[in-house]
C-alpha positions as CSV (number, residue, x, y, z in Angstrom):
1,X,-10.2,14.4,32.6
2,X,-13.7,15.2,31.4
3,X,-15.1,17.8,33.9
4,X,-18.6,17.4,32.6
5,X,-20.3,14.9,34.8
6,X,-17.5,14.9,37.3
7,X,-17.8,15.1,41.1
8,X,-15.3,17.5,42.6
9,X,-14.1,18.4,46.1
10,X,-12.8,22.0,46.5
11,X,-11.2,23.3,49.7
12,X,-11.3,27.0,50.6
13,X,-14.5,27.3,48.6
14,X,-16.1,30.1,50.6
15,X,-14.3,33.0,48.9
16,X,-11.8,34.1,46.3
17,X,-10.6,31.6,43.7
18,X,-12.2,28.7,45.6
19,X,-15.7,30.2,45.4
20,X,-15.2,31.0,41.7
21,X,-13.9,27.4,41.1
22,X,-17.3,26.2,42.3
23,X,-19.0,28.4,39.7
24,X,-16.6,27.4,36.9
25,X,-17.0,23.7,37.6
26,X,-20.8,24.1,37.5
27,X,-20.6,26.0,34.3
28,X,-18.4,23.2,32.9
29,X,-21.0,20.7,33.7
30,X,-19.8,19.1,36.9
31,X,-22.5,16.9,38.4
32,X,-21.7,17.5,42.0
33,X,-19.3,19.7,44.0
34,X,-18.3,19.4,47.7
35,X,-17.5,23.0,48.7
36,X,-15.4,22.9,51.8
37,X,-14.5,25.7,54.3
38,X,-13.3,25.8,57.9
39,X,-16.5,27.7,58.8
40,X,-19.7,26.6,56.9
41,X,-21.4,29.9,57.9
42,X,-18.8,31.8,55.8
43,X,-20.2,30.7,52.5
44,X,-22.6,33.7,52.4
45,X,-24.6,34.5,49.3
46,X,-24.8,31.6,46.8
47,X,-27.9,32.6,44.9
48,X,-25.9,32.8,41.7
49,X,-25.1,29.0,41.8
50,X,-27.1,25.9,41.2
51,X,-27.2,24.7,44.8
52,X,-28.8,21.4,43.9
53,X,-25.3,20.3,42.9
54,X,-23.3,21.8,45.7
55,X,-22.7,20.2,49.1
56,X,-21.2,22.4,51.8
57,X,-18.6,20.7,54.0
58,X,-17.2,22.2,57.2
59,X,-13.5,21.2,57.1
60,X,-10.4,22.4,58.9
61,X,-7.5,21.1,56.7
62,X,-5.1,21.3,59.6
63,X,-7.2,18.6,61.4
64,X,-6.3,15.2,60.1
65,X,-9.4,13.5,61.6
66,X,-11.6,16.0,59.8
67,X,-9.7,15.4,56.6
68,X,-10.1,11.6,56.8
69,X,-13.8,11.9,57.6
70,X,-14.2,14.2,54.6
71,X,-12.4,11.7,52.3
72,X,-14.6,8.9,53.5
73,X,-17.8,10.9,53.1
74,X,-17.0,12.1,49.6
75,X,-16.7,8.6,48.3
76,X,-17.9,9.5,44.7
77,X,-15.3,12.3,44.1
78,X,-13.1,12.0,41.0
79,X,-11.5,15.5,41.2
80,X,-9.8,17.0,44.2
81,X,-8.8,20.7,44.2
82,X,-6.5,21.8,47.0
83,X,-7.2,25.5,47.1
84,X,-7.4,26.5,50.8
85,X,-4.5,28.7,51.8
86,X,-3.4,31.5,54.3
87,X,-1.1,34.4,53.6
88,X,0.6,36.7,56.1
89,X,2.9,39.5,54.9
90,X,6.3,39.7,56.5
91,X,10.0,39.3,55.7
92,X,12.1,36.4,56.8
93,X,13.9,38.7,59.3
94,X,10.6,39.7,61.0
95,X,8.0,36.9,60.6
96,X,7.0,35.3,63.9
97,X,7.7,31.5,64.1
98,X,4.1,30.7,64.9
99,X,2.9,32.8,61.9
100,X,5.3,30.9,59.6
101,X,4.2,27.6,61.0
102,X,0.5,28.4,60.4
103,X,1.2,29.0,56.8
104,X,3.1,25.8,56.5
105,X,0.3,23.9,58.4
106,X,-2.3,25.1,55.9
107,X,-0.4,25.6,52.6
108,X,1.8,22.5,52.8
109,X,0.6,20.0,55.4
110,X,-3.1,20.7,54.7
111,X,-2.7,20.1,50.9
112,X,-0.5,17.1,51.7
113,X,-2.9,15.6,54.1
114,X,-5.9,16.1,51.8
115,X,-4.1,14.4,48.9
116,X,-2.9,11.5,51.0
117,X,-6.4,10.9,52.4
118,X,-8.1,11.1,49.0
119,X,-5.7,8.8,47.3
120,X,-5.6,6.4,50.2
121,X,-7.6,3.2,50.9
122,X,-10.3,5.1,52.8
123,X,-10.7,7.8,50.1
124,X,-12.7,7.9,46.8
125,X,-12.0,4.7,44.8
126,X,-12.4,6.5,41.4
127,X,-10.2,9.5,41.9
128,X,-8.9,10.7,38.5
129,X,-7.1,14.0,39.2
130,X,-5.7,16.2,42.0
131,X,-5.1,19.9,41.4
132,X,-3.2,22.0,43.9
133,X,-3.4,25.8,43.7
134,X,0.1,27.1,44.3
135,X,1.3,30.5,43.3
136,X,3.7,32.1,40.9
137,X,5.9,32.8,43.9
138,X,6.3,29.1,44.4
139,X,8.7,29.6,41.5
140,X,10.0,33.1,42.4
141,X,10.3,34.2,46.0
142,X,8.6,37.3,47.2
143,X,10.6,38.6,50.2
144,X,7.6,40.5,51.6
145,X,5.7,37.2,51.8
146,X,8.6,35.1,53.1
147,X,6.8,32.3,54.8
148,X,4.1,32.1,52.2
149,X,6.6,31.9,49.4
150,X,8.5,29.2,51.2
151,X,5.3,27.2,51.9
152,X,4.2,27.4,48.3
153,X,7.6,26.2,47.1
154,X,7.4,23.3,49.5
155,X,3.9,22.4,48.3
156,X,5.2,22.5,44.7
157,X,7.9,20.1,45.6
158,X,5.4,17.7,47.2
159,X,3.2,18.1,44.1
160,X,6.0,17.0,41.8
161,X,6.5,13.9,44.0
162,X,2.8,13.1,44.0
163,X,2.8,13.5,40.2
164,X,5.5,10.8,39.7
165,X,4.1,8.5,42.3
166,X,0.5,8.6,41.1
167,X,1.2,8.5,37.3
168,X,1.3,4.7,37.3
169,X,-2.2,4.7,38.9
170,X,-3.6,6.9,36.2
171,X,-4.2,9.8,38.5
172,X,-3.3,13.2,37.0
173,X,-1.6,15.7,39.3
174,X,-2.0,19.4,38.3
175,X,0.0,22.3,39.7
176,X,-1.6,25.8,39.3
177,X,0.6,28.9,39.4
178,X,-1.6,32.1,39.5
179,X,-0.1,35.5,39.6
180,X,-1.8,38.3,41.4
181,X,-5.5,37.7,41.7
182,X,-8.1,40.2,42.9
183,X,-9.1,38.4,46.2
184,X,-9.4,39.4,49.8
185,X,-6.0,37.8,50.4
186,X,-4.2,40.3,48.1
187,X,-6.3,43.3,49.0
188,X,-3.4,45.2,50.6
189,X,-1.3,44.9,47.4
190,X,-1.8,47.7,44.9
191,X,-1.1,46.3,41.5
192,X,-2.9,44.9,38.4
193,X,-4.7,41.7,39.4
194,X,-6.6,39.1,37.5
195,X,-10.3,38.4,37.9
196,X,-10.9,35.4,40.2
197,X,-13.6,34.0,37.9
198,X,-11.3,34.2,34.8
199,X,-8.6,32.4,36.8
200,X,-11.0,29.8,37.9
201,X,-12.3,29.2,34.4
202,X,-8.7,28.9,33.1
203,X,-7.9,26.3,35.9
204,X,-10.9,24.2,35.0
205,X,-10.0,24.5,31.3
206,X,-6.4,23.4,32.1
207,X,-7.6,20.4,34.1
208,X,-10.0,19.4,31.2
209,X,-7.1,19.7,28.7
210,X,-4.8,17.6,30.9
211,X,-2.1,20.3,31.4
212,X,0.1,19.3,34.3
213,X,1.3,22.9,35.0
214,X,-1.4,25.5,34.6
215,X,-0.6,29.2,34.3
216,X,-4.1,30.7,34.5
217,X,-3.6,34.4,34.0
218,X,-1.5,36.9,31.9
219,X,1.0,37.6,34.7
220,X,1.9,33.9,35.2
221,X,1.9,33.3,31.4
222,X,4.3,36.2,30.8
223,X,6.6,35.0,33.5
224,X,6.8,31.4,32.2
225,X,7.2,32.6,28.6
226,X,10.1,34.8,29.8
227,X,11.7,31.8,31.5
228,X,11.4,29.8,28.3
229,X,12.9,32.5,26.2
230,X,15.8,32.9,28.7
231,X,16.5,29.2,28.5
232,X,17.1,29.5,24.8
233,X,19.2,32.6,24.9
């Protein structure tokens, strides 16, 4: 799709990749961006953005009533980006059930509910594309992030189903697989990390180019290239 002139809705837009996605969309010429977060007060400093094009939306994506209200209110949206996520570090042998459920509630059912609402009868009539920010560990489990890995794998499976179901309607469905990104979420992990802005710019470029699966940083690209090479060996 052509990002220039588009109207986008971004969840988890108050920090990390989500905040940089708002910047990247503005830089790419988006006409309007609904920037959603559970707490509108958490948006903080936005002086480096053209706020005449940004609408802040308070939205808890675990609340289906709020999701449906957001879909009705953002009637002009043609691009939905499911970015909101939560991460807790723990192995499968130790993670508390309620902690695992929270990650599934946000990372799986939140993205599922948003997509269903925005493609439904009460959602925007001219939706052209849905992009869900997954993770490289949707494809390769990280035992220290057991529930997060499982939730992202489940979200990837739903994304594939949405892709096939929405193809006849002309709605593109993008899956995004970033590696380690320098955000608050991964602050405890000491390793080389990609810039959130560079990742956001690569995501927007991938949507613009129509790539179904987007690998927006060197770590994710190296991994997918290694998998391709292995399949030919």
